[in-house]
N, C-alpha and C positions, 0 to 999 in steps of 0.2 A: 504495498501498498506505499501511497503517496505521506511524505511526512512531512508538514509547519514547524515552523518556530516561532510560538508568538516575539514579539518582541524584549518582554518583558521577561524569561529565560532568558532568551540570551546574556542582559543584564547579568539575570544572575543564574547563570553559566560560568561571569569572567568572575565573580566575585566566591571563586567557589577559591579550595584548593587544586596548585596540577594532583592531585591523588582519587580527589570528590572528582575535575572536570574530565580528567581520562573516562572513571564509573558509568557518572552519567550519556556519555557523550558515548560509550560503549551498550551503557544501557539507549540509548535512543535507537543507534545501529539496529540491534537484534530487536526489536519494536517496529523497525519500518520495512524489515524479511519476514510481519505476519502475513496472511492472508487473508482477504473479505473476506471470506466466508469463515477461519477461526477464529478472525476475534473479540468477537464472544465467547467466542470459545474457547478461552486457552487461558490458563491454571495460572498466569503469572496477572493479566488486566482481572482489577473488577470495575463491578460496578456503583458511583454509589448512589446515593436514595438521596433523588433531587425534588424539590413542585419540579421545577423545568428542567431547561437540556439538559440529555440525559450525563454526563457523566464522570470519565471513569480512571485506575486506579494502576497508575502501571510502578514499580518497588526497583529507581534509578541505581539505592543503595542502601547498607541497612541506613543511610537514616534520615534521603531524604528518595519524597515519593514526586511519581510525575503525577499531574493527574491534565485526560483528554479530554477530545472531544469527535466522533467523523463526525464527519457531510460529506457526502458524490464520492464514497471512497478512500480521503483523504482525512488519515491522524492529527488530529489539529491540535500543539502542546502546548497546555494552555498557562501550565506556571506549577513553578518543582515547588513543593513546602514539602516541611522539616515531621517526620513524620510522629511526633508528635502534638506539636502545632495542629496537622491533620484530622484527630486523634482528639481535642480540643472542642471540633468544631460542630456544630447539626445537622451537619453533612455526615457523621462518622462512621455511623447502621454504614453499613462494606456488603454486598452481595455477593453471594460464590454465582 
């Protein structure tokens, strides 16, 4: 699938240390290899319960998670958030 990275994600990546940058870059490369028909069934991708747009979570490394949306066969990386911060949000109920 095509992968689009939002500007705020690019900024967040630049603020990370070299090791975390490499880990997230590796995660993005793996994410781009996910086929559209497999996206919803992937064990690495979890759907967030939200009242609006369908959002998904992908593990970037032990600490960071990638927030994703999907439009017309394109994965959009919306944000990079700390795992602990994600768990504190009201939409932290993750569906397998």
